[in-house]
ChimeraX commands (.cxc) that place a marker at each C-alpha (Angstrom):
marker #1 position -0.12,0.20,-0.52 radius 0.5
marker #1 position 1.02,3.48,-0.69 radius 0.5
marker #1 position 1.63,5.91,1.55 radius 0.5
marker #1 position 0.73,9.13,1.34 radius 0.5
marker #1 position 2.75,12.23,2.41 radius 0.5
marker #1 position 0.24,15.82,3.07 radius 0.5
marker #1 position 2.29,17.97,1.91 radius 0.5
marker #1 position -0.75,20.29,1.43 radius 0.5
marker #1 position -4.08,20.46,3.15 radius 0.5
marker #1 position -5.54,19.42,-0.46 radius 0.5
marker #1 position -3.30,17.45,-2.10 radius 0.5
marker #1 position -0.80,14.42,-0.86 radius 0.5
marker #1 position 1.80,13.10,-3.18 radius 0.5
marker #1 position 2.91,9.09,-2.79 radius 0.5
marker #1 position 5.06,6.46,-4.83 radius 0.5
marker #1 position 2.34,5.43,-8.20 radius 0.5
marker #1 position -0.54,2.99,-6.27 radius 0.5
marker #1 position -2.17,0.26,-7.90 radius 0.5
marker #1 position -5.48,0.11,-9.15 radius 0.5
marker #1 position -6.91,-2.43,-6.20 radius 0.5
marker #1 position -5.27,0.22,-3.97 radius 0.5
marker #1 position -7.47,3.11,-4.90 radius 0.5
marker #1 position -11.17,2.33,-3.63 radius 0.5
marker #1 position -8.80,2.17,-0.11 radius 0.5
marker #1 position -7.51,5.72,-1.99 radius 0.5
marker #1 position -11.15,6.61,-1.40 radius 0.5
marker #1 position -12.18,5.62,2.06 radius 0.5
marker #1 position -8.58,7.36,3.18 radius 0.5
marker #1 position -11.08,10.81,2.27 radius 0.5
marker #1 position -9.61,11.81,-1.37 radius 0.5
marker #1 position -11.64,13.19,-3.36 radius 0.5
marker #1 position -9.32,13.73,-7.34 radius 0.5
marker #1 position -6.52,11.40,-7.82 radius 0.5
marker #1 position -3.69,12.68,-10.63 radius 0.5
marker #1 position -1.29,11.14,-12.90 radius 0.5
marker #1 position 2.18,12.50,-13.11 radius 0.5
marker #1 position 3.32,9.45,-14.50 radius 0.5
marker #1 position 3.70,8.98,-18.55 radius 0.5
marker #1 position 2.53,6.20,-19.70 radius 0.5
marker #1 position 4.94,4.02,-20.73 radius 0.5
marker #1 position 7.28,4.35,-18.12 radius 0.5
marker #1 position 8.62,1.26,-17.06 radius 0.5
marker #1 position 6.55,-3.13,-17.74 radius 0.5
marker #1 position 4.45,-3.16,-15.40 radius 0.5
marker #1 position 3.36,0.01,-14.46 radius 0.5
marker #1 position -0.17,0.80,-14.62 radius 0.5
marker #1 position -1.28,2.77,-17.95 radius 0.5
marker #1 position -3.72,6.10,-17.15 radius 0.5
marker #1 position -6.77,4.89,-18.46 radius 0.5
marker #1 position -6.51,1.73,-16.17 radius 0.5
marker #1 position -6.22,4.08,-13.68 radius 0.5
marker #1 position -8.78,6.14,-15.11 radius 0.5
marker #1 position -11.19,3.21,-14.55 radius 0.5
marker #1 position -10.69,1.77,-11.05 radius 0.5
marker #1 position -10.97,5.23,-9.78 radius 0.5
marker #1 position -13.90,5.53,-11.47 radius 0.5
marker #1 position -14.68,2.93,-10.43 radius 0.5
marker #1 position -13.89,3.99,-7.22 radius 0.5
marker #1 position -15.87,7.12,-6.89 radius 0.5
marker #1 position -12.39,9.35,-7.28 radius 0.5
marker #1 position -12.19,12.14,-10.02 radius 0.5
marker #1 position -8.77,11.64,-12.86 radius 0.5
marker #1 position -6.54,13.44,-13.76 radius 0.5
marker #1 position -3.81,13.07,-16.35 radius 0.5
marker #1 position -0.23,15.45,-16.08 radius 0.5
marker #1 position 3.07,13.51,-17.05 radius 0.5
marker #1 position 6.45,15.12,-15.55 radius 0.5
marker #1 position 9.10,14.04,-16.91 radius 0.5
marker #1 position 11.69,12.35,-15.22 radius 0.5
marker #1 position 14.36,15.96,-15.89 radius 0.5
marker #1 position 11.05,17.97,-12.93 radius 0.5
marker #1 position 8.20,19.93,-13.49 radius 0.5
marker #1 position 8.67,23.10,-15.82 radius 0.5
marker #1 position 6.70,26.50,-15.70 radius 0.5
marker #1 position 3.67,25.11,-18.10 radius 0.5
marker #1 position 3.88,21.52,-15.74 radius 0.5
marker #1 position 2.71,23.86,-12.21 radius 0.5
marker #1 position 0.54,26.46,-14.23 radius 0.5
marker #1 position -1.05,23.65,-15.63 radius 0.5
marker #1 position -1.61,21.78,-12.05 radius 0.5
marker #1 position -2.50,24.91,-11.01 radius 0.5
marker #1 position -6.06,24.94,-12.82 radius 0.5
marker #1 position -6.02,21.27,-11.61 radius 0.5
marker #1 position -5.94,22.02,-8.21 radius 0.5
marker #1 position -9.50,24.55,-9.56 radius 0.5
marker #1 position -11.72,21.98,-11.13 radius 0.5
marker #1 position -10.26,18.69,-9.26 radius 0.5
marker #1 position -12.71,17.61,-6.25 radius 0.5
marker #1 position -10.04,17.75,-2.69 radius 0.5
marker #1 position -7.85,15.88,-1.19 radius 0.5
marker #1 position -6.17,15.05,-3.82 radius 0.5
marker #1 position -3.85,12.34,-4.83 radius 0.5
marker #1 position -0.85,13.22,-7.31 radius 0.5
marker #1 position 1.67,10.02,-8.16 radius 0.5
marker #1 position 4.63,8.91,-9.85 radius 0.5
marker #1 position 7.19,5.94,-9.78 radius 0.5
marker #1 position 7.99,7.27,-5.67 radius 0.5
marker #1 position 6.32,10.20,-5.72 radius 0.5
marker #1 position 9.39,12.33,-6.02 radius 0.5
marker #1 position 8.30,14.49,-9.26 radius 0.5
marker #1 position 4.95,15.41,-7.57 radius 0.5
marker #1 position 6.38,16.76,-4.69 radius 0.5
marker #1 position 9.11,18.78,-6.40 radius 0.5
marker #1 position 5.38,19.91,-8.79 radius 0.5
marker #1 position 3.52,20.77,-5.39 radius 0.5
marker #1 position 6.80,22.88,-4.31 radius 0.5
marker #1 position 7.06,24.37,-6.84 radius 0.5
marker #1 position 3.39,25.54,-7.03 radius 0.5
marker #1 position 3.65,26.43,-3.28 radius 0.5
marker #1 position 6.48,29.16,-4.84 radius 0.5
marker #1 position 4.77,29.94,-7.48 radius 0.5
marker #1 position 1.45,31.30,-5.12 radius 0.5
marker #1 position 3.94,32.82,-2.60 radius 0.5
marker link #1:1,2 radius 0.2
marker link #1:2,3 radius 0.2
marker link #1:3,4 radius 0.2
marker link #1:4,5 radius 0.2
marker link #1:5,6 radius 0.2
marker link #1:6,7 radius 0.2
marker link #1:7,8 radius 0.2
marker link #1:8,9 radius 0.2
marker link #1:9,10 radius 0.2
marker link #1:10,11 radius 0.2
marker link #1:11,12 radius 0.2
marker link #1:12,13 radius 0.2
marker link #1:13,14 radius 0.2
marker link #1:14,15 radius 0.2
marker link #1:15,16 radius 0.2
marker link #1:16,17 radius 0.2
marker link #1:17,18 radius 0.2
marker link #1:18,19 radius 0.2
marker link #1:19,20 radius 0.2
marker link #1:20,21 radius 0.2
marker link #1:21,22 radius 0.2
marker link #1:22,23 radius 0.2
marker link #1:23,24 radius 0.2
marker link #1:24,25 radius 0.2
marker link #1:25,26 radius 0.2
marker link #1:26,27 radius 0.2
marker link #1:27,28 radius 0.2
marker link #1:28,29 radius 0.2
marker link #1:29,30 radius 0.2
marker link #1:30,31 radius 0.2
marker link #1:31,32 radius 0.2
marker link #1:32,33 radius 0.2
marker link #1:33,34 radius 0.2
marker link #1:34,35 radius 0.2
marker link #1:35,36 radius 0.2
marker link #1:36,37 radius 0.2
marker link #1:37,38 radius 0.2
marker link #1:38,39 radius 0.2
marker link #1:39,40 radius 0.2
marker link #1:40,41 radius 0.2
marker link #1:41,42 radius 0.2
marker link #1:42,43 radius 0.2
marker link #1:43,44 radius 0.2
marker link #1:44,45 radius 0.2
marker link #1:45,46 radius 0.2
marker link #1:46,47 radius 0.2
marker link #1:47,48 radius 0.2
marker link #1:48,49 radius 0.2
marker link #1:49,50 radius 0.2
marker link #1:50,51 radius 0.2
marker link #1:51,52 radius 0.2
marker link #1:52,53 radius 0.2
marker link #1:53,54 radius 0.2
marker link #1:54,55 radius 0.2
marker link #1:55,56 radius 0.2
marker link #1:56,57 radius 0.2
marker link #1:57,58 radius 0.2
marker link #1:58,59 radius 0.2
marker link #1:59,60 radius 0.2
marker link #1:60,61 radius 0.2
marker link #1:61,62 radius 0.2
marker link #1:62,63 radius 0.2
marker link #1:63,64 radius 0.2
marker link #1:64,65 radius 0.2
marker link #1:65,66 radius 0.2
marker link #1:66,67 radius 0.2
marker link #1:67,68 radius 0.2
marker link #1:68,69 radius 0.2
marker link #1:69,70 radius 0.2
marker link #1:70,71 radius 0.2
marker link #1:71,72 radius 0.2
marker link #1:72,73 radius 0.2
marker link #1:73,74 radius 0.2
marker link #1:74,75 radius 0.2
marker link #1:75,76 radius 0.2
marker link #1:76,77 radius 0.2
marker link #1:77,78 radius 0.2
marker link #1:78,79 radius 0.2
marker link #1:79,80 radius 0.2
marker link #1:80,81 radius 0.2
marker link #1:81,82 radius 0.2
marker link #1:82,83 radius 0.2
marker link #1:83,84 radius 0.2
marker link #1:84,85 radius 0.2
marker link #1:85,86 radius 0.2
marker link #1:86,87 radius 0.2
marker link #1:87,88 radius 0.2
marker link #1:88,89 radius 0.2
marker link #1:89,90 radius 0.2
marker link #1:90,91 radius 0.2
marker link #1:91,92 radius 0.2
marker link #1:92,93 radius 0.2
marker link #1:93,94 radius 0.2
marker link #1:94,95 radius 0.2
marker link #1:95,96 radius 0.2
marker link #1:96,97 radius 0.2
marker link #1:97,98 radius 0.2
marker link #1:98,99 radius 0.2
marker link #1:99,100 radius 0.2
marker link #1:100,101 radius 0.2
marker link #1:101,102 radius 0.2
marker link #1:102,103 radius 0.2
marker link #1:103,104 radius 0.2
marker link #1:104,105 radius 0.2
marker link #1:105,106 radius 0.2
marker link #1:106,107 radius 0.2
marker link #1:107,108 radius 0.2
marker link #1:108,109 radius 0.2
marker link #1:109,110 radius 0.2
marker link #1:110,111 radius 0.2
marker link #1:111,112 radius 0.2
marker link #1:112,113 radius 0.2
view
């Protein structure tokens, strides 16, 4: 099971959960997920469409904002800000290990200051 790291009252980050974990993520109180992991990064990863379908069954909204390994760009930060305006909160953002999501949220918080 994933270990969400709370970044703000509205957003937490984690390593990629399995599609089977999404029902539990919903029971933890999350309302939405954001996939920051590009499809095809690893042979064994669940692709976004599978995660989106599982999220729907679990009662979660889902969005796809892939972040490359180099980290988030200014455009990525702007897109995440838009997602935060439209998705139900709290939100769980995930990537392979959670590190890119954490960088994205930190950049977003720095931009809002």
